[in-house]
Steps between C-alpha positions, in 0.01 A plus 500: 500500500221293347448512125212707376214330314288658230221360283532442129176478299511207262221407258372140496368322192146560623555874505524535879773699668703316761730669745846344506732601786843623396781517753742791475829436682587745773830591330318601183250705697783669688673592173178643359448700820856628484460613138168665584655690791800596287279639222292688759816669630532841334880508505538156345236573237659832404845341481371212290335740255825696463709188440245350258494830310876489439493128420234565236715781358792258469287231335330742259808713426493437121135606494531804729820631341544342154830541327866447574604659833857536368397695188596865457176694462592865555758750609678438832347625824172602344247606765176302555241574234196348331731315260735370771314479830813468715731684261821359359828411667853612418522291183155580364318183616142513627497495882140376526573195285815425698316535831220265395734236352741538790237359735553156346861445603472680833194303614641174361820546699303602810250215509746233381750602767228515767373149419845339473631676811197384696540141380869485595442673834204274572692179436809608695309659790252216551775237477715681756213565742344156481802269519712725728828358633793489258278574201378818666853601599635457146211680330496777762870561444434523125212744557709716732780507244270638231337742743826668604620546141387840367234436238553783254881462463456126450233567238735743321783245495277215379334712232836632378649153444192324357358544152238779516147368454164495676554157654850594609344774712245253638771248594711771663206634700394154615859416596527809719143518633394153619662514846266748667174315412667175606589648839142615562349166392748309718401695811131439428566132437675467837186635667250286308719191539404482868123525449268217600372433147856425384549256789168335415602466134833348602334249734249403230790394276501778241827558318716807542424629151125480556527666841707787358294570189149392606489580870745784570536696175129601472533669840779720359309614191481866602872514586594327174287732285621805693861396446437446130346847466804650672729309264310629195536859620870444570554344156329781308704762684826305466445447126441872458816578698717258303360620169547864598867418572537340156567148635226335295431478128424867434348414162207335679199717576417515871425767754859475622655542156269797439656663804847407373445668163338802665816547704736411215333747264516782755127505563555633851739772387275642230188479717325232292302368795272292276787263418529359852181592691267244327725197565573614855129544573421156358755338732361696795136416422568127459690494830218698663237257370693195620550664840124563529434132430753408769341738753155367416609140551654597833172656612306190395733239651637682806272430802612812686424730207164327446412549867594869484291549186199323654532712814510821294190390308314421823588837652410681179162326477429573866578869458279521190218316676519730802506802273188386318317435827561853625189712461567869469259737674409798282584838649278795410643843538272723700457846368469787745 
């Protein structure tokens, strides 16, 4: 694809405007087109707004809910009111403050785990798929070993023997969650490895590192981002599960520890639904927003889905056009 040229207006000392051609590389234009199509997608836009909303809540938590989330502010299990919007939990702490501040640890664990899991899976999967042979056999055996081990029991064992902290959870989740993204990236790498542009790059004398990261990896951008989104959703849910089981530092404030204290203080038994519903809804909404972004990216990058959408639009426009062209003949009722 040829680079696109545009004109830049530049003033000369004499006051005249001179048009200077600027060349935009095709890769840059393709990225801009991809972002434009992604923003135009309703699912991706809605999901991005949901995720950005919760990220802003986490960043502005001290402003939105000032005060100490561990402070005792009222009697236990107080119902939602104007003073305490989400009521109080079993020890008299403000649920709204805990929910807002809990977004920080939960989202930190989710995004940190998603990024690190994607990096490890990317390195292992691309190495195995590109070099093949004994390297592929050894790495594939390692991936299969981690895939057959049940994830949740392994997480419970690791979390029980390590010192409870936020980064302990991240390390445990990365250790148990890198194999599946690596398997997907390896299979895609095996397919792209046989393409003509890779053979041309090899013949031209490019090194293996440049071929992997400059030629092949950009063609897997949608798969990589989709895998990272899935890892973030998995990490947020796993952190909530481990915290609800009491396998993390329960003195930290997160959506998972909020669920732990709601259960530990008999919030379910006494019918104090406000102690666990807010944190549960936050986890569900963040996962829903990330899933919408993933679905939107799939619609933008998947040729089959794009073709189906274009066909539906063509048929819809044709039906509307035919409907507008129909001229109704007025019927006058004849009176006898």
